[in-house]
Biotite code that builds the C-alpha atoms (Angstrom):
import biotite.structure as struc

atoms = struc.array([
    struc.Atom([124.317, 14.045, 114.275], chain_id="A", res_id=1, res_name="MET", atom_name="CA", element="C"),
    struc.Atom([122.788, 16.815, 112.180], chain_id="A", res_id=2, res_name="ALA", atom_name="CA", element="C"),
    struc.Atom([125.058, 19.609, 110.965], chain_id="A", res_id=3, res_name="PRO", atom_name="CA", element="C"),
    struc.Atom([125.056, 22.747, 113.057], chain_id="A", res_id=4, res_name="GLN", atom_name="CA", element="C"),
    struc.Atom([123.073, 25.584, 111.511], chain_id="A", res_id=5, res_name="ARG", atom_name="CA", element="C"),
    struc.Atom([123.399, 29.293, 111.990], chain_id="A", res_id=6, res_name="SER", atom_name="CA", element="C"),
    struc.Atom([120.497, 31.712, 111.824], chain_id="A", res_id=7, res_name="TYR", atom_name="CA", element="C"),
    struc.Atom([120.303, 35.429, 111.119], chain_id="A", res_id=8, res_name="THR", atom_name="CA", element="C"),
    struc.Atom([119.000, 37.912, 113.666], chain_id="A", res_id=9, res_name="ILE", atom_name="CA", element="C"),
    struc.Atom([115.954, 38.434, 111.438], chain_id="A", res_id=10, res_name="LEU", atom_name="CA", element="C"),
    struc.Atom([115.174, 34.694, 111.494], chain_id="A", res_id=11, res_name="THR", atom_name="CA", element="C"),
    struc.Atom([115.576, 34.619, 115.269], chain_id="A", res_id=12, res_name="LYS", atom_name="CA", element="C"),
    struc.Atom([113.195, 37.576, 115.691], chain_id="A", res_id=13, res_name="ARG", atom_name="CA", element="C"),
    struc.Atom([110.614, 35.989, 113.390], chain_id="A", res_id=14, res_name="GLU", atom_name="CA", element="C"),
    struc.Atom([110.863, 32.674, 115.263], chain_id="A", res_id=15, res_name="ALA", atom_name="CA", element="C"),
    struc.Atom([110.391, 34.425, 118.616], chain_id="A", res_id=16, res_name="ILE", atom_name="CA", element="C"),
    struc.Atom([107.316, 36.244, 117.270], chain_id="A", res_id=17, res_name="ALA", atom_name="CA", element="C"),
    struc.Atom([105.887, 32.978, 115.902], chain_id="A", res_id=18, res_name="THR", atom_name="CA", element="C"),
    struc.Atom([106.449, 31.169, 119.209], chain_id="A", res_id=19, res_name="ALA", atom_name="CA", element="C"),
    struc.Atom([104.736, 33.975, 121.110], chain_id="A", res_id=20, res_name="GLU", atom_name="CA", element="C"),
    struc.Atom([101.811, 34.081, 118.640], chain_id="A", res_id=21, res_name="ALA", atom_name="CA", element="C"),
    struc.Atom([101.289, 30.316, 118.839], chain_id="A", res_id=22, res_name="LEU", atom_name="CA", element="C"),
    struc.Atom([101.845, 30.291, 122.589], chain_id="A", res_id=23, res_name="GLY", atom_name="CA", element="C"),
    struc.Atom([103.939, 27.150, 122.314], chain_id="A", res_id=24, res_name="SER", atom_name="CA", element="C"),
    struc.Atom([107.633, 26.702, 121.750], chain_id="A", res_id=25, res_name="CYS", atom_name="CA", element="C"),
    struc.Atom([107.078, 23.141, 120.532], chain_id="A", res_id=26, res_name="GLN", atom_name="CA", element="C"),
    struc.Atom([104.445, 24.134, 117.938], chain_id="A", res_id=27, res_name="ALA", atom_name="CA", element="C"),
    struc.Atom([106.610, 26.988, 116.628], chain_id="A", res_id=28, res_name="ALA", atom_name="CA", element="C"),
    struc.Atom([109.605, 24.665, 116.489], chain_id="A", res_id=29, res_name="SER", atom_name="CA", element="C"),
    struc.Atom([107.728, 22.171, 114.309], chain_id="A", res_id=30, res_name="LYS", atom_name="CA", element="C"),
    struc.Atom([106.261, 24.849, 112.041], chain_id="A", res_id=31, res_name="ARG", atom_name="CA", element="C"),
    struc.Atom([109.612, 26.611, 111.482], chain_id="A", res_id=32, res_name="LEU", atom_name="CA", element="C"),
    struc.Atom([111.719, 23.445, 111.428], chain_id="A", res_id=33, res_name="ASN", atom_name="CA", element="C"),
    struc.Atom([114.025, 24.831, 114.111], chain_id="A", res_id=34, res_name="ILE", atom_name="CA", element="C"),
    struc.Atom([115.179, 22.628, 117.001], chain_id="A", res_id=35, res_name="PRO", atom_name="CA", element="C"),
    struc.Atom([113.076, 23.220, 120.109], chain_id="A", res_id=36, res_name="ARG", atom_name="CA", element="C"),
    struc.Atom([116.099, 23.755, 122.354], chain_id="A", res_id=37, res_name="THR", atom_name="CA", element="C"),
    struc.Atom([117.452, 26.361, 119.935], chain_id="A", res_id=38, res_name="THR", atom_name="CA", element="C"),
    struc.Atom([114.150, 28.230, 119.920], chain_id="A", res_id=39, res_name="LEU", atom_name="CA", element="C"),
    struc.Atom([113.935, 27.988, 123.715], chain_id="A", res_id=40, res_name="ARG", atom_name="CA", element="C"),
    struc.Atom([117.443, 29.502, 123.986], chain_id="A", res_id=41, res_name="ASP", atom_name="CA", element="C"),
    struc.Atom([116.355, 32.371, 121.737], chain_id="A", res_id=42, res_name="TRP", atom_name="CA", element="C"),
    struc.Atom([113.282, 32.961, 123.895], chain_id="A", res_id=43, res_name="LEU", atom_name="CA", element="C"),
    struc.Atom([115.521, 33.072, 126.979], chain_id="A", res_id=44, res_name="ASP", atom_name="CA", element="C"),
    struc.Atom([117.755, 35.618, 125.202], chain_id="A", res_id=45, res_name="ASP", atom_name="CA", element="C"),
    struc.Atom([114.798, 37.475, 123.663], chain_id="A", res_id=46, res_name="LYS", atom_name="CA", element="C"),
    struc.Atom([115.692, 40.852, 125.133], chain_id="A", res_id=47, res_name="GLU", atom_name="CA", element="C"),
    struc.Atom([119.196, 40.895, 123.638], chain_id="A", res_id=48, res_name="ASN", atom_name="CA", element="C"),
    struc.Atom([117.979, 39.638, 120.259], chain_id="A", res_id=49, res_name="ILE", atom_name="CA", element="C"),
    struc.Atom([115.201, 42.248, 120.085], chain_id="A", res_id=50, res_name="GLN", atom_name="CA", element="C"),
    struc.Atom([117.521, 45.065, 121.231], chain_id="A", res_id=51, res_name="ASP", atom_name="CA", element="C"),
    struc.Atom([120.306, 44.197, 118.762], chain_id="A", res_id=52, res_name="PHE", atom_name="CA", element="C"),
    struc.Atom([120.898, 47.273, 116.583], chain_id="A", res_id=53, res_name="ALA", atom_name="CA", element="C"),
    struc.Atom([123.204, 45.728, 113.984], chain_id="A", res_id=54, res_name="GLY", atom_name="CA", element="C"),
    struc.Atom([122.446, 44.259, 110.580], chain_id="A", res_id=55, res_name="ALA", atom_name="CA", element="C"),
    struc.Atom([119.441, 41.933, 110.359], chain_id="A", res_id=56, res_name="GLN", atom_name="CA", element="C"),
    struc.Atom([121.541, 39.473, 108.388], chain_id="A", res_id=57, res_name="THR", atom_name="CA", element="C"),
    struc.Atom([124.131, 39.181, 111.161], chain_id="A", res_id=58, res_name="SER", atom_name="CA", element="C"),
    struc.Atom([124.315, 35.724, 112.696], chain_id="A", res_id=59, res_name="LYS", atom_name="CA", element="C"),
    struc.Atom([125.629, 36.685, 116.131], chain_id="A", res_id=60, res_name="THR", atom_name="CA", element="C"),
    struc.Atom([125.036, 39.405, 118.664], chain_id="A", res_id=61, res_name="LEU", atom_name="CA", element="C"),
    struc.Atom([128.671, 40.510, 118.233], chain_id="A", res_id=62, res_name="LYS", atom_name="CA", element="C"),
    struc.Atom([131.253, 40.743, 120.981], chain_id="A", res_id=63, res_name="GLY", atom_name="CA", element="C"),
    struc.Atom([131.606, 36.968, 121.042], chain_id="A", res_id=64, res_name="GLN", atom_name="CA", element="C"),
    struc.Atom([135.142, 36.793, 119.705], chain_id="A", res_id=65, res_name="SER", atom_name="CA", element="C"),
    struc.Atom([137.900, 35.029, 121.562], chain_id="A", res_id=66, res_name="ALA", atom_name="CA", element="C"),
    struc.Atom([139.693, 36.928, 124.275], chain_id="A", res_id=67, res_name="ALA", atom_name="CA", element="C"),
    struc.Atom([143.133, 38.178, 123.252], chain_id="A", res_id=68, res_name="PRO", atom_name="CA", element="C"),
    struc.Atom([145.881, 35.640, 123.782], chain_id="A", res_id=69, res_name="LEU", atom_name="CA", element="C"),
    struc.Atom([148.481, 38.298, 124.416], chain_id="A", res_id=70, res_name="ILE", atom_name="CA", element="C"),
    struc.Atom([147.867, 41.124, 126.803], chain_id="A", res_id=71, res_name="HIS", atom_name="CA", element="C"),
    struc.Atom([150.767, 43.295, 125.716], chain_id="A", res_id=72, res_name="PHE", atom_name="CA", element="C"),
    struc.Atom([149.482, 43.880, 122.182], chain_id="A", res_id=73, res_name="SER", atom_name="CA", element="C"),
    struc.Atom([149.232, 47.651, 122.678], chain_id="A", res_id=74, res_name="HIS", atom_name="CA", element="C"),
    struc.Atom([152.871, 47.821, 123.790], chain_id="A", res_id=75, res_name="ASP", atom_name="CA", element="C"),
    struc.Atom([153.962, 45.552, 120.937], chain_id="A", res_id=76, res_name="LEU", atom_name="CA", element="C"),
    struc.Atom([152.188, 47.655, 118.317], chain_id="A", res_id=77, res_name="VAL", atom_name="CA", element="C"),
    struc.Atom([153.649, 50.840, 119.801], chain_id="A", res_id=78, res_name="THR", atom_name="CA", element="C"),
    struc.Atom([157.118, 49.298, 119.669], chain_id="A", res_id=79, res_name="PHE", atom_name="CA", element="C"),
    struc.Atom([156.620, 48.180, 116.051], chain_id="A", res_id=80, res_name="MET", atom_name="CA", element="C"),
    struc.Atom([155.485, 51.663, 115.023], chain_id="A", res_id=81, res_name="LYS", atom_name="CA", element="C"),
    struc.Atom([158.415, 53.308, 116.839], chain_id="A", res_id=82, res_name="ASP", atom_name="CA", element="C"),
    struc.Atom([160.930, 51.015, 115.135], chain_id="A", res_id=83, res_name="VAL", atom_name="CA", element="C"),
    struc.Atom([159.433, 51.685, 111.704], chain_id="A", res_id=84, res_name="ARG", atom_name="CA", element="C"),
    struc.Atom([159.324, 55.427, 112.319], chain_id="A", res_id=85, res_name="ARG", atom_name="CA", element="C"),
    struc.Atom([162.969, 55.389, 113.410], chain_id="A", res_id=86, res_name="GLU", atom_name="CA", element="C"),
    struc.Atom([164.026, 53.279, 110.421], chain_id="A", res_id=87, res_name="GLU", atom_name="CA", element="C"),
    struc.Atom([162.397, 55.573, 107.881], chain_id="A", res_id=88, res_name="TRP", atom_name="CA", element="C"),
    struc.Atom([163.238, 58.914, 109.470], chain_id="A", res_id=89, res_name="SER", atom_name="CA", element="C"),
    struc.Atom([166.869, 58.376, 110.427], chain_id="A", res_id=90, res_name="SER", atom_name="CA", element="C"),
    struc.Atom([169.660, 59.252, 108.035], chain_id="A", res_id=91, res_name="LYS", atom_name="CA", element="C"),
    struc.Atom([172.321, 56.717, 108.922], chain_id="A", res_id=92, res_name="ARG", atom_name="CA", element="C"),
    struc.Atom([175.478, 56.142, 106.948], chain_id="A", res_id=93, res_name="ASP", atom_name="CA", element="C"),
    struc.Atom([175.052, 53.076, 104.824], chain_id="A", res_id=94, res_name="GLY", atom_name="CA", element="C"),
    struc.Atom([171.309, 52.982, 105.437], chain_id="A", res_id=95, res_name="PHE", atom_name="CA", element="C"),
    struc.Atom([169.618, 50.885, 102.764], chain_id="A", res_id=96, res_name="LYS", atom_name="CA", element="C"),
    struc.Atom([166.100, 50.610, 101.541], chain_id="A", res_id=97, res_name="ARG", atom_name="CA", element="C"),
    struc.Atom([165.192, 47.855, 99.181], chain_id="A", res_id=98, res_name="ILE", atom_name="CA", element="C"),
    struc.Atom([162.195, 48.354, 96.956], chain_id="A", res_id=99, res_name="LEU", atom_name="CA", element="C"),
    struc.Atom([160.683, 45.296, 95.388], chain_id="A", res_id=100, res_name="LEU", atom_name="CA", element="C"),
    struc.Atom([158.407, 45.284, 92.388], chain_id="A", res_id=101, res_name="GLU", atom_name="CA", element="C"),
    struc.Atom([156.292, 42.474, 93.784], chain_id="A", res_id=102, res_name="SER", atom_name="CA", element="C"),
    struc.Atom([156.649, 43.580, 97.443], chain_id="A", res_id=103, res_name="SER", atom_name="CA", element="C"),
    struc.Atom([157.465, 39.949, 98.172], chain_id="A", res_id=104, res_name="PHE", atom_name="CA", element="C"),
    struc.Atom([160.684, 39.041, 99.955], chain_id="A", res_id=105, res_name="MET", atom_name="CA", element="C"),
    struc.Atom([162.843, 36.655, 97.970], chain_id="A", res_id=106, res_name="ASP", atom_name="CA", element="C"),
    struc.Atom([166.009, 34.786, 99.004], chain_id="A", res_id=107, res_name="ALA", atom_name="CA", element="C"),
    struc.Atom([168.286, 37.653, 97.933], chain_id="A", res_id=108, res_name="LYS", atom_name="CA", element="C"),
    struc.Atom([166.418, 40.249, 99.995], chain_id="A", res_id=109, res_name="VAL", atom_name="CA", element="C"),
    struc.Atom([166.184, 37.849, 102.962], chain_id="A", res_id=110, res_name="TRP", atom_name="CA", element="C"),
    struc.Atom([169.977, 37.452, 102.964], chain_id="A", res_id=111, res_name="ALA", atom_name="CA", element="C"),
    struc.Atom([170.481, 41.235, 102.791], chain_id="A", res_id=112, res_name="ILE", atom_name="CA", element="C"),
    struc.Atom([167.962, 41.740, 105.596], chain_id="A", res_id=113, res_name="TYR", atom_name="CA", element="C"),
    struc.Atom([169.670, 39.201, 107.862], chain_id="A", res_id=114, res_name="VAL", atom_name="CA", element="C"),
    struc.Atom([173.224, 40.415, 107.159], chain_id="A", res_id=115, res_name="ARG", atom_name="CA", element="C"),
    struc.Atom([172.599, 44.139, 107.279], chain_id="A", res_id=116, res_name="GLU", atom_name="CA", element="C"),
    struc.Atom([169.664, 44.643, 109.644], chain_id="A", res_id=117, res_name="LEU", atom_name="CA", element="C"),
    struc.Atom([168.673, 41.619, 111.699], chain_id="A", res_id=118, res_name="LEU", atom_name="CA", element="C"),
    struc.Atom([172.158, 40.919, 113.021], chain_id="A", res_id=119, res_name="LYS", atom_name="CA", element="C"),
    struc.Atom([172.123, 44.278, 114.840], chain_id="A", res_id=120, res_name="PHE", atom_name="CA", element="C"),
    struc.Atom([168.759, 43.540, 116.464], chain_id="A", res_id=121, res_name="GLU", atom_name="CA", element="C"),
    struc.Atom([169.876, 40.262, 118.036], chain_id="A", res_id=122, res_name="ILE", atom_name="CA", element="C"),
    struc.Atom([172.130, 41.136, 120.959], chain_id="A", res_id=123, res_name="GLU", atom_name="CA", element="C"),
    struc.Atom([172.059, 37.902, 122.951], chain_id="A", res_id=124, res_name="ALA", atom_name="CA", element="C"),
    struc.Atom([171.177, 34.282, 122.372], chain_id="A", res_id=125, res_name="LEU", atom_name="CA", element="C"),
    struc.Atom([167.675, 34.386, 120.898], chain_id="A", res_id=126, res_name="SER", atom_name="CA", element="C"),
    struc.Atom([165.153, 32.152, 119.202], chain_id="A", res_id=127, res_name="VAL", atom_name="CA", element="C"),
    struc.Atom([164.142, 33.210, 115.710], chain_id="A", res_id=128, res_name="LEU", atom_name="CA", element="C"),
    struc.Atom([160.812, 31.686, 114.677], chain_id="A", res_id=129, res_name="ILE", atom_name="CA", element="C"),
    struc.Atom([160.506, 31.342, 110.915], chain_id="A", res_id=130, res_name="LEU", atom_name="CA", element="C"),
    struc.Atom([157.418, 30.490, 108.933], chain_id="A", res_id=131, res_name="ASP", atom_name="CA", element="C"),
    struc.Atom([157.520, 28.165, 105.952], chain_id="A", res_id=132, res_name="ASN", atom_name="CA", element="C"),
    struc.Atom([158.246, 30.842, 103.387], chain_id="A", res_id=133, res_name="PHE", atom_name="CA", element="C"),
    struc.Atom([160.805, 29.416, 100.926], chain_id="A", res_id=134, res_name="ASP", atom_name="CA", element="C"),
    struc.Atom([163.314, 32.246, 101.330], chain_id="A", res_id=135, res_name="ALA", atom_name="CA", element="C"),
    struc.Atom([163.331, 31.757, 105.109], chain_id="A", res_id=136, res_name="HIS", atom_name="CA", element="C"),
    struc.Atom([163.536, 27.993, 105.394], chain_id="A", res_id=137, res_name="VAL", atom_name="CA", element="C"),
    struc.Atom([165.640, 27.084, 102.389], chain_id="A", res_id=138, res_name="SER", atom_name="CA", element="C"),
    struc.Atom([169.089, 25.719, 103.194], chain_id="A", res_id=139, res_name="LYS", atom_name="CA", element="C"),
    struc.Atom([170.642, 29.011, 102.048], chain_id="A", res_id=140, res_name="GLU", atom_name="CA", element="C"),
    struc.Atom([168.186, 31.074, 104.098], chain_id="A", res_id=141, res_name="GLY", atom_name="CA", element="C"),
    struc.Atom([168.844, 29.077, 107.268], chain_id="A", res_id=142, res_name="LEU", atom_name="CA", element="C"),
    struc.Atom([172.615, 29.147, 106.685], chain_id="A", res_id=143, res_name="ASP", atom_name="CA", element="C"),
    struc.Atom([172.580, 32.946, 106.432], chain_id="A", res_id=144, res_name="VAL", atom_name="CA", element="C"),
    struc.Atom([170.814, 33.221, 109.799], chain_id="A", res_id=145, res_name="VAL", atom_name="CA", element="C"),
    struc.Atom([173.120, 30.731, 111.519], chain_id="A", res_id=146, res_name="VAL", atom_name="CA", element="C"),
    struc.Atom([176.302, 32.314, 110.116], chain_id="A", res_id=147, res_name="GLU", atom_name="CA", element="C"),
    struc.Atom([175.292, 35.921, 110.746], chain_id="A", res_id=148, res_name="THR", atom_name="CA", element="C"),
    struc.Atom([173.463, 35.898, 114.080], chain_id="A", res_id=149, res_name="THR", atom_name="CA", element="C"),
    struc.Atom([173.573, 34.165, 117.421], chain_id="A", res_id=150, res_name="SER", atom_name="CA", element="C"),
    struc.Atom([169.936, 33.125, 117.023], chain_id="A", res_id=151, res_name="ALA", atom_name="CA", element="C"),
    struc.Atom([168.651, 29.588, 117.274], chain_id="A", res_id=152, res_name="LEU", atom_name="CA", element="C"),
    struc.Atom([166.315, 28.959, 114.352], chain_id="A", res_id=153, res_name="VAL", atom_name="CA", element="C"),
    struc.Atom([162.936, 27.387, 114.994], chain_id="A", res_id=154, res_name="CYS", atom_name="CA", element="C"),
    struc.Atom([160.940, 26.527, 111.886], chain_id="A", res_id=155, res_name="GLN", atom_name="CA", element="C"),
    struc.Atom([157.174, 26.362, 112.124], chain_id="A", res_id=156, res_name="LEU", atom_name="CA", element="C"),
    struc.Atom([155.832, 23.107, 110.721], chain_id="A", res_id=157, res_name="PRO", atom_name="CA", element="C"),
    struc.Atom([153.994, 23.220, 107.389], chain_id="A", res_id=158, res_name="PRO", atom_name="CA", element="C"),
    struc.Atom([150.383, 24.409, 107.563], chain_id="A", res_id=159, res_name="ASN", atom_name="CA", element="C"),
    struc.Atom([150.726, 25.610, 111.150], chain_id="A", res_id=160, res_name="SER", atom_name="CA", element="C"),
    struc.Atom([149.916, 29.233, 110.422], chain_id="A", res_id=161, res_name="THR", atom_name="CA", element="C"),
    struc.Atom([146.332, 28.780, 111.627], chain_id="A", res_id=162, res_name="ALA", atom_name="CA", element="C"),
    struc.Atom([147.587, 27.804, 115.077], chain_id="A", res_id=163, res_name="ALA", atom_name="CA", element="C"),
    struc.Atom([149.694, 30.974, 115.186], chain_id="A", res_id=164, res_name="CYS", atom_name="CA", element="C"),
    struc.Atom([146.978, 33.200, 113.761], chain_id="A", res_id=165, res_name="GLN", atom_name="CA", element="C"),
    struc.Atom([145.576, 34.488, 117.090], chain_id="A", res_id=166, res_name="PRO", atom_name="CA", element="C"),
    struc.Atom([148.789, 36.444, 117.642], chain_id="A", res_id=167, res_name="LEU", atom_name="CA", element="C"),
    struc.Atom([148.576, 38.013, 114.184], chain_id="A", res_id=168, res_name="ASP", atom_name="CA", element="C"),
    struc.Atom([144.885, 38.771, 114.521], chain_id="A", res_id=169, res_name="VAL", atom_name="CA", element="C"),
    struc.Atom([145.230, 40.395, 117.940], chain_id="A", res_id=170, res_name="GLU", atom_name="CA", element="C"),
    struc.Atom([148.227, 42.510, 116.995], chain_id="A", res_id=171, res_name="VAL", atom_name="CA", element="C"),
    struc.Atom([146.943, 43.608, 113.604], chain_id="A", res_id=172, res_name="PHE", atom_name="CA", element="C"),
    struc.Atom([143.372, 44.222, 114.789], chain_id="A", res_id=173, res_name="ASN", atom_name="CA", element="C"),
    struc.Atom([144.783, 46.604, 117.353], chain_id="A", res_id=174, res_name="PHE", atom_name="CA", element="C"),
    struc.Atom([147.191, 48.190, 114.870], chain_id="A", res_id=175, res_name="ALA", atom_name="CA", element="C"),
    struc.Atom([144.512, 49.057, 112.343], chain_id="A", res_id=176, res_name="PHE", atom_name="CA", element="C"),
    struc.Atom([141.717, 50.112, 114.701], chain_id="A", res_id=177, res_name="CYS", atom_name="CA", element="C"),
])
């Protein structure tokens, strides 16, 4: 089986024009070295391809992304923003902010986060899903969670981030739009 190719909008428009000039989809297909069924599909979708107003180098007509997997993304983003706003604006006794030079959470900061912040967020038996970041899934990191909270820890398997990515993409696309 031949590898799947992708074509730019400009190439599709030129192929449509060639097929119309030659009067034959098969002749244009041979001349341009484009599969006949592909060219026929473009001719069927000619109106959309010709009307496309985006970049000529684009390879799709846009709007073909996967539907969101979660339908409460707006509410989740609103909640996340409210929590952050409350954390940064409130003046609580003993309130701590930890600034890191690398902005990368290490085992020490993870332990502080779990002991001094996360434990107050978990009110009932909960499941805490942890990625494979060393500070989270090290023996010490897991022990801190188990000792401090009532959460059951669920580790994501190695290299499983791609399977979880749709959640991240949907939430963060909405957050930054």
